[in-house]
C-alpha positions as a Markdown table, in Angstrom:
| # | Residue | x | y | z |
|---|---|---|---|---|
| 1 | Met | 48.3 | 44.3 | -0.4 |
| 2 | Lys | 45.8 | 44.1 | 2.6 |
| 3 | Lys | 42.7 | 44.5 | -0.2 |
| 4 | Thr | 44.4 | 41.6 | -2.2 |
| 5 | Ile | 44.6 | 39.5 | 0.8 |
| 6 | Phe | 41.1 | 40.4 | 2.1 |
| 7 | Leu | 39.5 | 40.3 | -1.5 |
| 8 | Leu | 41.2 | 36.7 | -1.8 |
| 9 | Phe | 39.9 | 35.9 | 2.0 |
| 10 | Ile | 36.3 | 36.6 | 0.2 |
| 11 | Val | 37.0 | 34.1 | -3.0 |
| 12 | Ile | 38.3 | 31.3 | -0.4 |
| 13 | Leu | 35.0 | 32.0 | 1.9 |
| 14 | Ile | 32.6 | 32.1 | -0.7 |
| 15 | Thr | 34.1 | 28.6 | -2.7 |
| 16 | Ser | 34.3 | 26.9 | 0.8 |
| 17 | Cys | 30.5 | 28.2 | 1.4 |
| 18 | Lys | 29.5 | 27.1 | -2.1 |
| 19 | Glu | 31.4 | 23.4 | -1.8 |
| 20 | Arg | 29.8 | 22.8 | 1.7 |
| 21 | Thr | 26.5 | 23.4 | -0.1 |
| 22 | Lys | 26.8 | 20.8 | -2.4 |
| 23 | Glu | 27.7 | 18.4 | 0.6 |
| 24 | Asn | 24.8 | 19.2 | 2.2 |
| 25 | Thr | 22.6 | 19.2 | -1.2 |
| 26 | Ser | 24.2 | 15.7 | -2.5 |
| 27 | Ile | 23.7 | 14.1 | 1.5 |
| 28 | Lys | 20.1 | 15.3 | 1.3 |
| 29 | Glu | 19.3 | 13.8 | -2.3 |
| 30 | Val | 20.4 | 10.1 | -1.6 |
| 31 | Pro | 17.4 | 8.5 | -1.7 |
| 32 | Leu | 15.9 | 5.8 | 0.3 |
| 33 | Thr | 16.2 | 2.1 | -0.6 |
| 34 | Ala | 13.3 | 0.1 | -1.0 |
| 35 | Thr | 14.4 | -2.2 | 2.0 |
| 36 | Gln | 15.0 | 1.1 | 4.3 |
| 37 | Ile | 11.4 | 2.3 | 3.6 |
| 38 | Met | 10.0 | -0.7 | 4.1 |
| 39 | Lys | 12.2 | -1.2 | 8.0 |
| 40 | Lys | 11.0 | 2.2 | 8.2 |
| 41 | Ala | 7.1 | 1.2 | 7.7 |
| 42 | His | 7.7 | -1.6 | 9.6 |
| 43 | Glu | 9.0 | 0.4 | 12.8 |
| 44 | Lys | 6.3 | 2.9 | 12.9 |
| 45 | Ala | 3.3 | 0.4 | 12.1 |
| 46 | Gly | 5.2 | -1.4 | 15.6 |
| 47 | Gly | 7.9 | -3.1 | 15.2 |
| 48 | Asp | 9.0 | -6.8 | 15.7 |
| 49 | Phe | 5.6 | -6.9 | 18.0 |
| 50 | Trp | 3.4 | -5.9 | 14.7 |
| 51 | Arg | 5.4 | -8.3 | 11.9 |
| 52 | Arg | 5.3 | -11.5 | 14.6 |
| 53 | Pro | 1.9 | -11.7 | 16.3 |
| 54 | Lys | -0.3 | -13.9 | 17.2 |
| 55 | Ser | -3.4 | -13.1 | 16.8 |
| 56 | Leu | -5.6 | -10.1 | 16.2 |
| 57 | Thr | -9.2 | -9.3 | 17.0 |
| 58 | Leu | -11.1 | -6.2 | 15.0 |
| 59 | Lys | -14.4 | -4.5 | 16.1 |
| 60 | Gly | -16.0 | -1.9 | 14.4 |
| 61 | Tyr | -19.2 | -1.1 | 11.4 |
| 62 | Gly | -19.2 | -1.1 | 7.8 |
| 63 | Ile | -20.6 | 0.9 | 5.2 |
| 64 | Phe | -21.6 | -0.9 | 2.2 |
| 65 | Phe | -22.2 | 0.5 | -1.5 |
| 66 | Arg | -24.2 | -0.9 | -4.0 |
| 67 | Asn | -24.6 | 1.2 | -6.8 |
| 68 | Glu | -25.9 | 4.8 | -5.4 |
| 69 | Asp | -27.4 | 3.1 | -2.0 |
| 70 | Ser | -25.2 | 2.7 | 1.1 |
| 71 | Val | -26.1 | 0.0 | 3.4 |
| 72 | Lys | -24.5 | 0.2 | 7.0 |
| 73 | His | -23.8 | -2.7 | 9.3 |
| 74 | Glu | -24.0 | -2.1 | 12.4 |
| 75 | Asn | -21.3 | -4.8 | 13.5 |
| 76 | His | -18.3 | -5.5 | 11.4 |
| 77 | Asn | -15.7 | -7.6 | 13.1 |
| 78 | Met | -12.7 | -10.5 | 11.9 |
| 79 | Trp | -10.9 | -12.7 | 14.3 |
| 80 | Arg | -7.3 | -13.7 | 12.9 |
| 81 | Ala | -4.7 | -16.3 | 14.1 |
| 82 | Phe | -1.3 | -15.8 | 12.1 |
| 83 | Ala | 0.9 | -18.2 | 10.7 |
| 84 | Asn | 4.6 | -17.9 | 11.3 |
| 85 | Glu | 5.7 | -18.0 | 7.5 |
| 86 | Lys | 3.8 | -16.6 | 4.3 |
| 87 | Asn | 5.2 | -18.1 | 1.0 |
| 88 | Glu | 2.4 | -16.9 | -0.8 |
| 89 | Ala | 0.6 | -13.1 | -0.3 |
| 90 | His | -2.4 | -13.8 | -2.2 |
| 91 | Lys | -3.3 | -17.4 | -0.6 |
| 92 | Ala | -5.5 | -18.0 | 3.0 |
| 93 | Asn | -3.2 | -19.3 | 5.7 |
| 94 | Gly | -3.4 | -18.8 | 9.4 |
| 95 | Lys | -7.0 | -18.7 | 10.4 |
| 96 | Val | -9.4 | -15.9 | 9.7 |
| 97 | Arg | -13.2 | -15.1 | 10.6 |
| 98 | Ile | -15.5 | -12.0 | 9.3 |
| 99 | Glu | -18.9 | -11.1 | 9.9 |
| 100 | Ser | -21.1 | -8.9 | 8.9 |
| 101 | Phe | -24.2 | -8.3 | 10.8 |
| 102 | Arg | -26.9 | -5.8 | 10.2 |
| 103 | Asn | -30.9 | -5.0 | 12.3 |
| 104 | Gly | -29.4 | -8.1 | 14.2 |
| 105 | Glu | -28.8 | -10.7 | 11.7 |
| 106 | Pro | -25.9 | -11.6 | 9.6 |
| 107 | Val | -25.9 | -10.3 | 6.1 |
| 108 | Phe | -22.7 | -12.6 | 5.7 |
| 109 | Ile | -19.8 | -15.0 | 7.9 |
| 110 | Val | -17.0 | -16.9 | 5.9 |
| 111 | Ser | -14.6 | -18.7 | 8.4 |
| 112 | Tyr | -10.9 | -20.1 | 7.3 |
| 113 | Asp | -10.2 | -23.1 | 9.8 |
| 114 | Gly | -6.4 | -23.5 | 8.2 |
| 115 | Glu | -8.0 | -26.1 | 5.8 |
| 116 | Asn | -11.3 | -25.6 | 4.8 |
| 117 | Thr | -13.9 | -22.6 | 4.1 |
| 118 | Tyr | -16.6 | -21.7 | 5.6 |
| 119 | Asp | -19.5 | -19.5 | 5.2 |
| 120 | Leu | -23.7 | -19.1 | 6.3 |
| 121 | Arg | -24.2 | -22.3 | 3.5 |
| 122 | Gly | -21.4 | -24.1 | 5.5 |
| 123 | Arg | -18.5 | -25.4 | 3.8 |
| 124 | Gln | -17.3 | -24.3 | 0.1 |
| 125 | Glu | -15.8 | -26.3 | -2.3 |
| 126 | Lys | -12.0 | -25.5 | -2.6 |
| 127 | Ser | -12.3 | -23.4 | -5.4 |
| 128 | Glu | -14.8 | -21.4 | -4.8 |
| 129 | Ala | -12.7 | -20.7 | -1.2 |
| 130 | Asp | -9.4 | -20.2 | -3.5 |
| 131 | Lys | -11.2 | -17.0 | -5.7 |
| 132 | Arg | -13.0 | -15.0 | -2.6 |
| 133 | Trp | -9.4 | -15.4 | -0.7 |
| 134 | Ala | -7.4 | -14.6 | -3.2 |
| 135 | Ser | -9.8 | -11.2 | -4.0 |
| 136 | Asn | -9.3 | -10.1 | -0.2 |
| 137 | Phe | -5.7 | -11.8 | 1.2 |
| 138 | Gly | -2.7 | -9.4 | 0.7 |
| 139 | Tyr | -2.2 | -7.2 | 3.0 |
| 140 | Gly | -0.3 | -9.7 | 4.8 |
| 141 | Ala | 2.8 | -9.6 | 2.7 |
| 142 | Ile | 4.1 | -6.4 | 4.1 |
| 143 | Arg | 4.9 | -8.0 | 7.7 |
| 144 | His | 7.1 | -10.8 | 5.5 |
| 145 | Ala | 8.6 | -8.6 | 2.9 |
| 146 | Leu | 11.5 | -8.2 | 4.4 |
| 147 | Asp | 11.6 | -12.4 | 5.2 |
| 148 | Asp | 14.5 | -14.7 | 3.0 |
| 149 | Gly | 12.8 | -15.3 | -0.7 |
| 150 | Tyr | 10.7 | -12.4 | -0.2 |
| 151 | Gln | 11.7 | -9.4 | -3.1 |
| 152 | Leu | 11.2 | -5.3 | -2.5 |
| 153 | Gln | 11.2 | -2.6 | -5.7 |
| 154 | Lys | 11.0 | 0.2 | -4.9 |
| 155 | Met | 8.2 | 2.0 | -7.9 |
| 156 | Val | 7.5 | 5.5 | -9.1 |
| 157 | Asp | 6.3 | 7.5 | -6.1 |
| 158 | Asp | 2.1 | 8.1 | -5.5 |
| 159 | Thr | -0.2 | 10.2 | -3.6 |
| 160 | Val | -2.6 | 9.1 | -1.3 |
| 161 | Ala | -5.2 | 11.6 | 0.3 |
| 162 | Asn | -3.2 | 14.2 | -1.4 |
| 163 | Lys | 0.2 | 13.1 | 0.6 |
| 164 | Ala | 3.4 | 11.9 | -1.1 |
| 165 | Val | 4.0 | 8.1 | -0.4 |
| 166 | Tyr | 6.3 | 5.7 | -1.5 |
| 167 | Gln | 5.3 | 3.2 | -3.7 |
| 168 | Ile | 7.0 | -0.6 | -3.0 |
| 169 | Lys | 6.1 | -3.8 | -4.8 |
| 170 | Val | 6.6 | -6.5 | -2.8 |
| 171 | Ile | 6.7 | -9.9 | -4.5 |
| 172 | Asp | 6.5 | -13.1 | -2.6 |
| 173 | Lys | 8.4 | -16.7 | -2.6 |
| 174 | Ser | 5.7 | -17.8 | -5.2 |
| 175 | Lys | 6.4 | -14.3 | -7.5 |
| 176 | Gly | 3.0 | -13.1 | -6.2 |
| 177 | Glu | 3.0 | -9.0 | -6.5 |
| 178 | Thr | 1.2 | -6.8 | -3.9 |
| 179 | Phe | 1.8 | -3.1 | -4.0 |
| 180 | Phe | 1.7 | -0.5 | -0.4 |
| 181 | Gly | 1.7 | 2.8 | -0.1 |
| 182 | Ile | 4.3 | 4.1 | 2.7 |
| 183 | Asp | 3.2 | 8.1 | 3.8 |
| 184 | Lys | 6.8 | 10.0 | 2.9 |
| 185 | Glu | 6.4 | 12.1 | 5.9 |
| 186 | Asp | 6.1 | 9.5 | 8.7 |
| 187 | Phe | 6.5 | 6.1 | 7.4 |
| 188 | Lys | 3.0 | 4.7 | 8.1 |
| 189 | Ile | 1.0 | 1.8 | 5.4 |
| 190 | Val | -1.6 | 3.8 | 3.9 |
| 191 | Lys | -2.2 | 1.5 | 0.8 |
| 192 | Val | -2.0 | -1.5 | -1.0 |
| 193 | Ala | -3.2 | -3.4 | -3.9 |
| 194 | Phe | -2.6 | -6.6 | -6.2 |
| 195 | Asp | -4.4 | -8.2 | -9.1 |
| 196 | Thr | -7.4 | -10.2 | -7.9 |
| 197 | Pro | -10.1 | -12.8 | -9.6 |
| 198 | Arg | -12.3 | -9.9 | -8.6 |
| 199 | Gly | -10.5 | -7.2 | -10.6 |
| 200 | Trp | -7.6 | -4.8 | -9.7 |
| 201 | His | -7.8 | -4.1 | -5.7 |
| 202 | His | -6.7 | -1.4 | -3.5 |
| 203 | Arg | -7.1 | -0.3 | 0.1 |
| 204 | Ile | -6.5 | 2.9 | 1.5 |
| 205 | Tyr | -5.7 | 3.2 | 5.6 |
| 206 | Ser | -6.8 | 6.2 | 7.8 |
| 207 | Lys | -7.7 | 7.6 | 10.8 |
| 208 | Phe | -5.1 | 5.4 | 12.8 |
| 209 | Phe | -5.2 | 4.6 | 16.7 |
| 210 | Ser | -3.3 | 2.9 | 18.8 |
| 211 | Lys | -3.3 | 1.7 | 22.8 |
| 212 | Glu | -1.0 | 1.8 | 25.7 |
| 213 | Ala | -1.0 | -2.3 | 25.7 |
| 214 | Tyr | 0.4 | -2.9 | 22.7 |
| 215 | Ser | 3.6 | -1.7 | 19.9 |
| 216 | Trp | 0.8 | -1.8 | 17.0 |
| 217 | Leu | -0.8 | 1.3 | 14.6 |
| 218 | Gln | -4.3 | 0.3 | 13.9 |
| 219 | Ser | -5.5 | 2.2 | 11.0 |
| 220 | Gly | -9.7 | 3.4 | 12.1 |
| 221 | Gln | -11.2 | 3.5 | 8.0 |
| 222 | Val | -10.2 | 1.0 | 5.5 |
| 223 | Asp | -11.9 | 2.0 | 2.3 |
| 224 | Leu | -11.8 | -1.2 | -0.1 |
| 225 | Tyr | -12.2 | -0.7 | -3.7 |
| 226 | Tyr | -12.6 | -2.7 | -6.9 |
| 227 | Asp | -11.2 | -1.6 | -10.5 |
| 228 | Asn | -11.2 | 1.8 | -8.7 |
| 229 | Lys | -14.8 | 1.3 | -7.4 |
| 230 | Lys | -15.6 | 1.9 | -3.7 |
| 231 | Val | -17.8 | -1.2 | -2.6 |
| 232 | Asn | -17.4 | -0.3 | 1.5 |
| 233 | Thr | -15.7 | 1.0 | 3.8 |
| 234 | Ile | -14.8 | -0.7 | 7.1 |
| 235 | Ile | -14.9 | 1.5 | 10.2 |
| 236 | Trp | -12.5 | -0.3 | 13.2 |
| 237 | Glu | -13.2 | 1.1 | 16.8 |
| 238 | Asp | -10.9 | -1.0 | 18.9 |
| 239 | Phe | -8.7 | -4.1 | 18.6 |
| 240 | Glu | -6.5 | -6.9 | 20.9 |
| 241 | Val | -3.8 | -8.4 | 19.9 |
| 242 | Asn | -2.5 | -12.1 | 20.9 |
| 243 | Gln | -5.8 | -13.2 | 22.6 |
| 244 | Thr | -6.0 | -16.7 | 23.2 |
| 245 | Leu | -8.8 | -17.8 | 19.7 |
| 246 | Pro | -10.2 | -21.3 | 19.6 |
| 247 | Asp | -10.4 | -23.3 | 16.9 |
| 248 | Ser | -14.3 | -23.6 | 17.0 |
| 249 | Leu | -14.5 | -19.6 | 16.2 |
| 250 | Phe | -13.5 | -20.7 | 12.5 |
| 251 | Val | -15.4 | -23.7 | 12.0 |
| 252 | Leu | -19.1 | -22.8 | 10.9 |
| 253 | Asn | -22.2 | -24.7 | 9.6 |
| 254 | Lys | -25.5 | -24.6 | 8.3 |
| 255 | Ala | -27.0 | -24.1 | 11.4 |
| 256 | Leu | -25.8 | -20.6 | 12.4 |
């Protein structure tokens, strides 16, 4: 009798353990939704402060590749004034200035003042300018990914630098598509990809750093590719957020 009761107790205990194991396994296997992943990515990047900045200043240097050769631009800087809304991810909005110098001379300077685009030749024709910005603008879609009118779609998982990432497609209000790679381990935003007039474009973000003054995680290295060919690597050494940027910074003329 005692032996029967003991065996029955063992059976109940084993069954109970199996049920608990099934419950725990079930909990672990519940996948995150695209929205949940995006919220975690926003939190990791800096939360609301990162999501809605007024301006961003980035300073560093760049390495540009031409066939088998590479050229270093000792100074490569960007200033960005952000608009509150973004309806089209791959269309210029807000204001931006990008400049790159080698041996003290400008290799290129390009800016957008909210209406017109300028380079070292002066103001550009709109059609030419639109193609330029469509080949570069895209990352900003992730700041607005949780806005009304945007849609998120979870794609097949990917890898970046041998690390597993979630791949999320962000569809903007104009149905433009931008793909983001988000690290599965810590939810850093490590990749952006989208189609452009110049070809399929993707960027890899790495070497992240931050500053005590800001709730902001900044990538220290950005590798840029078109049609899987690396065109440049940008090293950001310092950044500032929400500085007052004068309108004149974004207007160029041929005298520069």
